[in-house]
C-alpha positions as CSV (number, residue, x, y, z in Angstrom):
1,M,163.0,124.9,-11.7
2,H,162.6,121.7,-9.8
3,D,160.4,118.3,-10.2
4,P,157.6,118.8,-7.8
5,R,158.0,114.8,-7.1
6,K,160.8,115.9,-5.5
7,I,159.6,119.0,-3.4
8,R,158.5,118.8,0.1
9,N,156.7,121.8,1.8
10,I,156.7,121.4,5.7
11,A,155.9,123.8,8.4
12,I,157.2,123.3,12.0
13,I,154.9,123.7,14.9
14,A,155.3,123.8,18.9
15,H,154.5,125.4,21.6
16,V,156.5,128.3,22.7
17,D,160.1,127.3,24.1
18,H,159.8,123.6,22.9
19,G,162.9,123.9,20.6
20,K,161.4,124.6,17.1
21,T,163.6,127.2,16.2
22,T,166.7,125.3,17.5
23,L,165.5,122.5,15.4
24,V,165.4,124.7,12.3
25,D,169.1,125.4,13.2
26,A,170.0,121.9,13.6
27,L,168.4,120.8,10.0
28,L,170.4,124.1,8.7
29,K,173.8,122.8,10.0
30,H,172.8,119.3,8.8
31,S,172.4,120.2,5.3
32,G,175.9,121.6,4.5
33,L,174.9,125.2,4.1
34,F,177.6,126.2,6.2
35,R,181.5,125.7,7.1
36,D,182.4,123.4,10.1
37,N,184.0,125.9,11.3
38,E,181.9,128.9,10.7
39,D,180.3,130.7,13.8
40,L,176.6,130.5,13.7
41,P,174.3,132.4,15.8
42,E,171.6,130.5,17.6
43,Q,168.1,130.8,16.3
44,M,169.1,131.8,12.9
45,L,165.7,132.4,11.3
46,D,164.8,134.7,14.5
47,S,166.3,137.9,13.1
48,N,163.8,140.4,14.6
49,D,165.3,142.0,17.6
50,L,162.1,141.2,19.7
51,E,162.3,137.6,18.7
52,R,165.5,137.2,19.9
53,E,164.8,139.4,23.4
54,R,162.0,137.4,24.3
55,G,162.9,133.8,22.8
56,I,159.9,133.2,20.6
57,T,159.1,133.3,16.9
58,I,156.7,136.2,16.0
59,L,156.8,136.1,12.4
60,A,156.6,133.0,10.4
61,K,159.9,132.5,8.0
62,N,160.7,130.4,5.2
63,T,164.0,128.6,4.8
64,A,164.8,125.8,2.1
65,I,167.8,123.2,2.0
66,N,168.7,120.7,-0.6
67,Y,168.8,117.2,0.7
68,G,170.2,114.6,-2.0
69,D,167.7,115.4,-4.7
70,Y,165.3,116.7,-2.9
71,L,164.3,120.6,-2.2
72,I,162.7,120.7,1.5
73,N,161.0,124.2,2.2
74,I,160.9,124.6,5.5
75,V,158.5,127.4,7.3
76,D,159.1,128.2,11.2
77,T,155.8,129.2,12.4
78,P,155.1,131.2,15.7
79,G,154.4,129.3,18.7
80,H,151.8,131.5,20.3
81,A,148.2,131.8,19.9
82,D,148.2,135.1,19.6
83,F,150.1,135.0,16.3
84,G,147.9,132.3,14.9
85,G,147.0,134.4,11.9
86,E,150.6,133.8,10.7
87,V,150.0,130.3,11.0
88,E,146.8,129.8,9.2
89,R,148.5,131.8,6.3
90,V,151.5,129.4,6.1
91,L,149.3,126.4,6.4
92,N,148.3,127.3,2.7
93,M,151.7,126.6,1.6
94,V,152.6,123.3,3.0
95,D,151.9,119.7,2.9
96,G,153.0,118.6,6.1
97,V,153.5,119.5,9.7
98,L,156.7,118.8,12.0
99,L,155.5,118.9,15.5
100,V,157.8,119.7,18.3
101,V,156.6,118.6,21.5
102,D,158.7,118.7,25.0
103,A,159.5,115.7,26.6
104,W,158.7,116.7,30.1
105,E,155.8,119.4,29.3
106,G,154.1,117.2,26.5
107,P,151.5,119.2,24.3
108,M,150.8,122.5,25.6
109,P,147.8,125.0,24.8
110,Q,149.6,126.7,21.6
111,T,150.4,123.1,20.2
112,R,146.9,122.1,20.5
113,F,145.8,125.5,18.9
114,V,148.2,125.2,15.7
115,L,147.7,121.3,15.2
116,K,144.2,121.8,15.0
117,K,144.4,124.0,12.3
118,A,146.9,121.5,10.7
119,L,144.7,118.5,10.9
120,A,141.7,120.2,9.6
121,S,143.8,121.4,6.6
122,G,144.4,117.7,6.0
123,L,148.2,117.7,6.4
124,K,150.3,114.8,7.1
125,P,152.2,115.1,10.4
126,I,155.7,113.9,11.9
127,V,156.0,114.3,15.7
128,L,159.6,114.6,17.3
129,I,159.7,114.6,21.0
130,N,162.1,117.0,22.1
131,K,164.9,117.6,24.8
132,V,164.9,114.1,26.0
133,D,168.3,114.5,27.2
134,R,167.2,116.5,30.2
135,N,166.5,115.7,33.9
136,L,163.1,114.4,34.4
137,S,162.1,113.9,30.8
138,R,159.2,111.9,30.1
139,P,159.1,110.9,26.4
140,D,157.0,107.8,26.8
141,I,154.5,109.9,28.6
142,A,154.9,112.8,26.3
143,Y,154.1,110.2,23.5
144,D,150.8,109.2,25.2
145,Q,149.7,112.8,25.4
146,V,150.6,113.6,21.9
147,L,148.3,110.3,20.6
148,D,145.6,111.5,23.2
149,L,145.6,115.0,21.6
150,F,145.5,113.5,17.9
151,L,142.5,111.7,18.9
152,D,140.9,114.5,20.9
153,L,141.5,116.7,17.8
154,G,139.9,114.3,15.3
155,A,143.0,113.1,13.4
156,D,142.2,110.5,10.6
157,E,143.5,107.0,10.3
158,Q,146.4,108.3,8.0
159,Q,147.2,111.0,10.2
160,L,147.2,109.0,13.5
161,E,149.9,106.8,11.8
162,F,152.6,109.5,12.3
163,P,156.4,108.6,12.3
164,I,157.8,109.7,15.7
165,I,161.4,110.7,16.5
166,Y,163.2,111.3,20.0
167,G,166.3,113.8,20.3
168,S,167.8,116.9,21.2
169,A,167.7,119.5,18.7
170,R,170.2,121.9,20.7
171,D,172.8,118.9,20.6
172,G,171.8,117.8,17.0
173,I,171.4,114.1,18.2
174,F,168.1,112.2,17.7
175,Y,166.9,108.5,17.8
176,P,164.1,106.1,16.6
177,D,163.3,105.0,19.9
178,Y,163.5,106.8,23.2
179,E,165.2,103.6,24.9
180,L,168.3,103.9,22.7
181,K,171.6,104.7,24.4
182,P,173.3,108.0,23.7
183,S,175.9,106.2,21.8
184,E,173.1,104.9,19.6
185,A,172.4,108.2,18.6
186,T,172.1,109.4,15.0
187,D,172.3,113.0,13.4
188,A,169.3,115.3,11.7
189,G,169.5,113.1,8.7
190,I,167.0,110.7,10.6
191,L,164.3,113.8,10.5
192,L,165.3,114.7,6.9
193,D,164.8,111.1,5.7
194,A,161.3,111.1,7.5
195,I,160.0,114.4,5.7
196,T,161.2,112.9,2.1
197,E,159.6,109.7,2.9
198,H,156.1,110.5,4.9
199,I,155.4,114.1,3.6
200,P,153.5,113.9,0.4
201,A,154.8,115.7,-2.5
202,P,152.7,118.8,-3.7
203,Q,149.7,118.0,-5.3
204,V,150.0,120.6,-8.4
205,D,149.6,120.7,-12.3
206,R,152.7,121.4,-13.9
207,D,151.4,121.7,-17.0
208,G,148.2,124.3,-16.7
209,P,148.0,127.8,-17.1
210,L,149.9,129.7,-14.1
211,Q,148.0,129.6,-10.7
212,M,149.4,131.0,-7.2
213,L,147.8,132.1,-4.2
214,V,149.6,134.9,-2.2
215,A,149.9,133.4,1.2
216,N,152.3,136.2,2.7
217,I,153.7,139.7,2.1
218,D,157.2,141.2,2.7
219,F,158.9,144.2,2.0
220,D,162.6,144.7,0.5
221,S,164.5,148.1,0.6
222,Y,165.4,147.6,-2.9
223,V,162.9,145.9,-4.8
224,G,159.8,147.2,-2.6
225,R,156.8,144.9,-2.1
226,L,157.1,141.0,-2.2
227,A,154.4,138.7,-2.6
228,I,154.9,135.2,-1.0
229,G,153.3,131.7,-2.3
230,R,153.3,128.5,-3.4
231,I,152.8,127.7,-7.2
232,T,150.1,125.5,-7.5
233,R,149.6,125.3,-11.1
234,G,151.7,126.0,-14.3
235,E,155.1,127.9,-14.6
236,L,156.5,131.4,-14.0
237,K,158.7,133.5,-15.7
238,T,160.5,136.7,-14.7
239,G,158.9,139.4,-16.9
240,S,156.1,137.4,-17.9
241,N,152.3,139.1,-17.6
242,L,150.1,137.9,-15.1
243,A,146.6,139.1,-13.5
244,V,145.9,139.5,-10.1
245,V,142.1,138.1,-9.1
246,R,140.3,137.3,-5.8
247,E,137.7,134.7,-4.9
248,G,134.1,136.9,-4.7
249,S,135.6,140.0,-6.7
250,P,135.0,140.4,-10.3
251,E,138.1,142.6,-10.5
252,V,140.8,141.3,-12.8
253,R,144.1,143.7,-12.8
254,Q,146.9,143.1,-15.1
255,T,150.4,143.1,-13.7
256,R,153.8,141.9,-14.4
257,V,156.8,140.0,-12.7
258,A,159.6,142.3,-12.0
259,K,161.5,139.4,-10.3
260,A,161.3,136.0,-9.1
261,M,163.3,134.9,-6.0
262,V,163.3,131.5,-4.2
263,Y,164.6,130.4,-0.8
264,S,167.9,129.0,-0.5
265,G,169.3,128.3,3.1
266,L,169.1,132.1,4.7
267,M,169.2,133.5,1.5
268,Q,166.9,134.5,-1.2
269,Q,168.0,133.5,-4.9
270,E,166.9,135.2,-7.8
271,V,165.8,132.7,-10.4
272,N,164.5,133.1,-14.1
273,T,161.5,130.4,-14.0
274,A,159.7,128.6,-11.1
275,G,157.4,125.5,-11.5
276,A,154.4,124.4,-9.7
277,G,155.1,123.2,-6.2
278,E,157.8,125.7,-5.6
279,I,157.4,128.6,-2.8
280,V,158.6,131.9,-4.7
281,L,159.0,135.6,-3.9
282,L,157.7,137.9,-6.5
283,A,158.5,141.6,-6.9
284,G,156.9,144.2,-9.1
285,I,153.4,143.8,-8.4
286,D,151.9,146.5,-7.2
287,G,149.0,146.7,-4.7
288,V,149.0,142.8,-4.2
289,E,147.3,141.5,-0.9
290,I,147.2,138.5,1.1
291,G,144.4,136.2,-0.4
292,D,145.2,137.6,-3.7
293,T,145.7,134.8,-6.5
294,L,148.3,135.7,-9.5
295,V,147.1,133.7,-12.9
296,D,147.6,133.5,-16.7
297,P,145.8,136.6,-17.9
298,E,143.9,134.1,-20.2
299,H,142.6,132.1,-17.3
300,P,141.8,134.2,-14.3
301,E,140.6,131.7,-11.9
302,P,140.8,132.7,-8.3
303,L,141.8,130.1,-5.5
304,P,140.1,130.1,-2.2
305,F,141.8,131.5,0.9
306,T,141.4,130.1,4.4
307,D,139.3,132.4,6.7
308,I,141.5,134.1,9.5
309,D,140.0,134.0,13.0
310,E,138.6,137.2,13.9
311,P,140.0,139.2,16.6
312,T,139.4,139.0,20.2
313,M,140.4,142.1,21.6
314,A,140.6,145.8,20.9
315,L,142.8,148.7,21.9
316,T,142.4,152.4,21.5
317,I,145.5,154.1,20.1
318,W,145.3,158.0,21.0
319,V,147.8,160.6,19.6
320,N,149.9,161.8,22.8
321,N,148.3,164.7,24.4
322,S,150.1,164.6,27.7
323,P,152.2,167.7,28.6
324,F,155.3,165.7,27.6
325,A,154.4,165.3,24.4
326,G,156.6,165.8,21.3
327,R,159.9,165.6,23.6
328,E,161.0,162.4,22.6
329,G,159.2,160.9,19.8
330,K,159.8,161.4,16.0
331,Y,156.4,160.8,14.6
332,L,153.7,162.1,16.6
333,T,150.5,163.0,14.3
334,S,147.6,161.1,13.6
335,R,148.6,161.0,10.0
336,Q,151.8,159.4,10.7
337,I,150.5,157.0,13.4
338,L,147.4,155.7,10.7
339,A,150.1,155.3,8.0
340,R,151.8,153.0,10.4
341,L,149.0,151.1,11.3
342,E,147.6,150.6,7.9
343,R,151.1,149.2,6.5
344,E,150.7,146.8,9.5
345,I,147.2,145.4,8.7
346,E,148.3,144.7,5.0
347,K,150.4,142.0,6.0
348,N,149.1,141.1,9.4
349,L,145.3,139.8,8.7
350,A,144.7,138.8,12.3
351,M,144.5,142.4,12.9
352,K,141.8,144.9,12.1
353,L,141.8,148.7,12.1
354,E,138.8,151.2,12.7
355,E,138.6,154.8,13.1
356,G,137.6,156.2,16.5
357,K,135.1,158.6,17.6
358,A,137.6,161.4,17.1
359,T,140.1,162.0,14.5
360,D,143.1,161.8,17.3
361,H,142.7,158.0,18.1
362,F,142.1,154.7,16.5
363,I,140.8,151.2,17.2
364,L,143.3,148.1,16.6
365,K,141.8,145.0,17.2
366,G,144.1,141.6,17.5
367,R,144.3,138.3,18.9
368,G,145.5,139.2,22.0
369,E,147.6,141.2,24.5
370,L,150.8,139.9,23.3
371,H,149.8,140.1,19.6
372,L,149.1,143.9,20.1
373,S,152.1,144.6,22.5
374,I,154.3,143.5,20.2
375,L,153.2,146.0,17.2
376,V,153.0,148.9,20.0
377,E,156.8,148.0,21.0
378,E,157.9,147.8,17.3
379,M,156.1,151.2,16.9
380,R,158.0,152.6,20.0
381,R,161.3,151.5,18.8
382,E,160.5,153.0,15.3
383,G,160.3,156.3,16.9
384,Y,156.3,156.9,17.2
385,E,155.1,158.4,20.1
386,F,151.3,157.7,21.2
387,Q,149.0,156.7,24.0
388,L,146.9,153.4,24.8
389,S,143.7,152.7,26.3
390,R,142.9,149.5,28.5
391,P,142.4,146.5,26.4
392,E,138.8,145.3,25.5
393,I,137.4,142.5,24.8
394,I,135.3,142.1,21.6
395,L,132.0,140.8,22.6
396,K,129.8,139.2,19.7
397,E,125.9,138.4,19.2
398,I,125.8,134.4,18.5
399,D,122.1,133.4,18.0
400,G,120.8,136.6,19.7
401,V,123.0,136.3,22.6
402,L,125.7,138.5,23.8
403,S,128.8,136.3,23.9
404,E,132.4,136.7,25.0
405,P,135.4,134.6,24.4
406,E,136.4,131.8,26.8
407,E,139.9,130.1,27.3
408,L,141.5,127.3,28.2
409,L,143.7,128.1,31.2
410,Y,146.7,125.8,31.9
411,V,148.3,126.3,35.6
412,D,151.6,124.5,36.2
413,C,152.4,125.3,40.1
414,P,153.8,123.7,43.4
415,E,151.3,121.7,45.1
416,N,151.3,124.0,48.1
417,K,150.3,126.7,45.8
418,T,147.3,125.4,44.6
419,G,144.8,126.3,47.0
420,V,145.3,130.1,46.6
421,V,145.2,129.5,42.7
422,I,142.3,127.9,42.6
423,E,140.7,130.3,45.1
424,K,141.9,133.2,43.1
425,L,140.5,132.1,39.9
426,A,137.3,130.9,41.3
427,G,136.6,134.7,42.3
428,R,137.2,135.2,38.4
429,K,134.4,132.8,37.3
430,A,137.2,130.1,36.1
431,E,135.6,126.6,36.3
432,L,138.3,123.9,37.2
433,Q,138.1,121.3,34.7
434,K,141.2,119.0,35.1
435,M,143.9,118.6,37.7
436,E,146.9,116.1,37.9
437,S,150.0,115.9,39.9
438,S,153.3,114.7,38.9
439,E,156.5,113.1,40.5
440,R,158.1,116.2,41.0
441,G,155.5,117.8,43.0
442,I,154.0,120.3,40.2
443,V,150.4,120.1,39.8
444,R,149.0,120.7,36.5
445,M,145.3,122.4,36.5
446,V,143.2,123.2,33.5
447,F,140.4,125.9,33.8
448,R,137.9,127.5,32.0
449,I,137.8,131.4,31.7
450,P,136.5,134.3,30.3
451,S,139.3,135.8,28.3
452,R,138.4,139.3,30.2
453,F,138.8,137.9,33.6
454,L,142.6,136.8,32.8
455,F,143.2,140.8,32.9
456,A,145.7,141.8,35.7
457,Y,146.0,137.9,37.0
458,R,149.2,137.2,35.8
459,S,151.5,139.5,38.0
460,E,149.2,138.5,40.8
461,F,149.7,134.7,40.1
462,L,153.3,135.0,39.8
463,S,153.4,136.7,43.3
464,D,151.2,134.1,44.9
465,T,153.3,131.3,43.5
466,R,156.7,133.0,44.5
467,G,157.5,132.8,40.4
468,Q,157.4,129.4,40.5
469,G,154.2,128.9,38.7
470,V,153.7,128.8,34.7
471,L,150.5,129.9,33.2
472,N,149.4,129.6,29.6
473,S,146.1,130.2,27.9
474,V,144.4,129.4,24.2
475,L,141.1,130.8,23.0
476,D,138.8,127.9,22.9
477,R,135.2,129.1,22.3
478,Y,132.5,132.2,22.6
479,V,130.2,131.6,25.5
480,P,127.2,133.9,26.8
481,Y,128.4,136.9,28.7
482,R,129.4,136.4,32.3
483,G,128.3,139.5,33.7
484,D,131.1,142.4,35.2
485,S,134.4,142.2,35.0
486,P,136.3,142.2,38.6
487,K,137.7,145.6,40.0
488,R,141.1,146.4,40.2
489,N,142.0,145.5,43.7
490,K,144.9,148.3,44.2
491,Q,144.6,152.1,43.4
492,V,146.9,154.6,42.4
493,L,149.1,157.6,43.8
494,V,148.8,160.5,41.3
495,A,151.0,163.2,40.8
496,A,149.5,166.5,42.1
497,E,151.7,169.1,40.3
498,T,154.2,169.3,37.5
499,G,157.7,169.0,38.2
500,V,160.9,166.9,39.1
501,A,160.2,164.2,41.6
502,T,162.3,164.7,44.9
503,A,164.0,162.0,47.4
504,Y,162.2,164.0,50.3
505,A,158.9,164.2,48.8
506,L,159.1,160.4,47.5
507,S,159.9,159.3,51.1
508,H,156.9,160.8,52.4
509,A,154.9,159.4,49.4
510,E,155.9,155.9,50.1
511,A,154.1,156.0,53.3
512,R,151.0,156.0,51.5
513,G,152.0,153.1,48.5
514,Q,154.6,151.3,46.8
515,L,156.2,153.9,44.2
516,M,156.7,153.6,40.2
517,I,159.0,156.4,39.7
518,T,162.8,157.3,41.4
519,A,163.9,160.8,42.5
520,G,164.7,162.9,39.4
521,T,162.1,161.5,37.3
522,Q,160.2,164.5,35.6
523,V,156.6,163.9,36.2
524,Y,153.2,166.0,35.5
525,E,150.0,166.7,37.2
526,G,147.9,163.5,36.6
527,M,150.6,160.9,36.1
528,I,150.4,157.9,37.8
529,V,153.7,157.6,40.3
530,G,152.5,154.5,42.5
531,V,150.1,152.1,44.0
532,T,148.3,152.0,47.0
533,Q,146.0,149.4,49.1
534,R,143.8,152.3,50.1
535,G,140.1,152.4,48.4
536,E,140.5,155.1,46.4
537,D,143.1,157.1,44.3
538,V,145.7,159.4,46.4
539,S,147.0,162.5,45.0
540,V,150.5,162.9,46.3
541,N,153.3,165.9,45.6
542,V,156.2,164.1,44.6
543,C,158.2,167.3,44.0
544,K,158.4,169.2,47.1
545,Q,161.6,170.3,48.4
546,K,162.7,170.2,52.1
547,Q,162.5,173.4,54.0
548,K,166.1,174.5,54.8
549,T,166.9,175.4,58.2
550,N,170.3,176.5,59.9
551,F,169.9,173.4,62.1
552,R,169.3,170.8,59.0
553,A,171.6,167.6,59.2
554,A,173.8,167.6,56.4
555,G,173.8,164.6,54.0
556,V,171.8,162.0,56.0
557,D,168.5,164.1,55.8
558,D,168.8,164.6,51.7
559,A,169.0,160.9,50.9
560,P,166.1,159.0,52.4
561,N,166.4,155.0,52.0
562,L,163.6,154.5,49.1
563,S,162.3,151.1,48.4
564,P,163.1,149.9,44.7
565,P,160.4,151.1,42.5
566,I,157.9,149.1,40.6
567,Q,159.2,148.4,37.0
568,M,156.4,148.5,34.6
569,T,156.7,146.4,31.2
570,L,154.3,147.3,28.5
571,E,152.4,144.1,29.0
572,S,152.3,144.9,32.8
573,A,150.8,148.1,32.3
574,L,148.2,147.1,29.6
575,E,147.1,144.7,32.3
576,F,147.5,147.1,35.4
577,I,145.6,150.6,33.8
578,D,141.8,151.1,34.5
579,E,139.3,152.2,32.2
580,D,139.8,156.1,33.2
581,E,143.6,155.9,32.3
582,L,146.1,155.6,29.6
583,I,149.4,154.6,28.9
584,E,152.0,157.2,27.3
585,V,154.2,155.4,25.1
586,T,157.5,157.2,23.9
587,P,160.8,155.7,22.3
588,E,162.5,156.4,26.0
589,N,159.5,156.1,28.4
590,I,156.4,154.3,29.3
591,R,154.4,156.4,31.5
592,L,151.0,155.9,32.9
593,R,148.5,158.6,33.4
594,K,145.1,159.6,34.1
595,K,142.9,160.5,31.1
596,I,141.8,163.5,32.8
597,L,144.9,165.1,34.4
598,N,143.6,168.2,36.5
599,S,142.3,166.4,40.0
600,G,139.7,169.0,40.2
601,E,138.1,167.7,36.8
602,R,138.6,164.1,37.8
603,I,136.5,165.0,40.8
604,K,133.7,166.7,39.1
605,Q,133.6,163.5,36.3
606,Q,133.4,161.1,39.4
607,K,130.3,163.3,40.6
608,R,128.7,163.2,37.5
609,K,129.3,159.4,36.8
610,H,127.7,158.7,40.3
611,S,124.7,160.8,40.2
612,S,123.8,159.3,36.4
């Protein structure tokens, strides 16, 4: 058990790719947890496969290091606003934040989002200007931008007196002043010293009756459900009896701690006792939820729980009913899909789940496309098979006015591409707020735009900027509804029959548009096989065989030179599909299809829609 005066609990926050998780690696290495010759992976805390593949942090994670006689608990938080629910929970467990900012890019949208939450919670900040070793880094300008951001977010006088450090987390070198020479660099100890000196000790009561707010939930294959939180009062012992209470609820449930653990480096260490100020993991508490308070049974006093921002986007998940249903997935039924979704929302409070109008579909609500698509991808890899509708923005009625979410959109692009970007965004009801140029020919623009008008724009933006542009957005506020959304500027090629696509048939279909499939792909009637610039969907037979004749040229006619097909990722498919289409998701494939597969039925449906 540690003296709370020697405990420091800190969260590391930053925009995506500003070096936050790499910094945690540097701190762990400096702490002496590993041998000098030990072969260590990069991004040690990003253990999730999707995190490693995408280079982003999705789940908030804890680690702890001993530095002198101090215990420093470190939380690596997600840098993307879609995972803000993770950030909001862990801020309940810490007393300060280490803000990591790229020396070239400066503070970015997600930096603003998370820092606003931290400052509003009264947390003490430390700032690291990272990547100062890179060409064209601008640490002095980045510092001025950070200071402006703090002022804009209403930081108090104490928060404005933040210590600032410069360095390269990748190389493990740091400076108290950006003008120092490389030979004057120091190691990660300067950061750890700043944490012990400037981050306050947890304000806790060592001697009172036990009180601990559950800020996170985890699962262990051996001990089951784990409640994670910081003890704010009293002492906890393995085997002791506790009560579970919740603010606003009269219910008091009795329980018992089967096992208690604390973080130690990348591991979890079992302990018999833990005291106020420590972050612990507790096993054996059945039915515990995020937001519950674990207390002494004689003093059932709940702690308040920070409200989580409401979801902004809804996605309907359907049981797969395509002709290929059941071929590739392991979990197919509505019961299996519902059970998986219910497990997710138990620990992911920023998500909500509702039953759909029919028993075979469910409405999942989250913070954005990335937030929802990460869960979809995880389910796909776990063996689930299902279908998805087009995402829809969640509207609110505020003071009697129908309102929708609006985002701040940050655009970095070459100067010669600004015209087309401004023109396209103006057509999507975006309003230019700010525009500034840099010495390397990159223009940064800030727009306000309703969230739904960003649908299907990201791929168009990359095409317009030849892949040189960078697009970031963050939810800012709700505004009165701005009218109908723009229609998709491309229609689709739809398979006319079920079978196997042939090179001969695809060569004819390619004359009508760009393909999404290759020869040998199994297709079914109503499946989307390409896109077209024509004003309406086109039905194509991609399974047609070439008629054999005695005069047929051997070899050449059988292998037409087809263009490479469009590769649809899950995110691009979610952006692309229209309201009359679905995405079929299986462990092996992502297919696009029409909701109504039969072409005759689709035509009847369109006529009924136009006549009504």
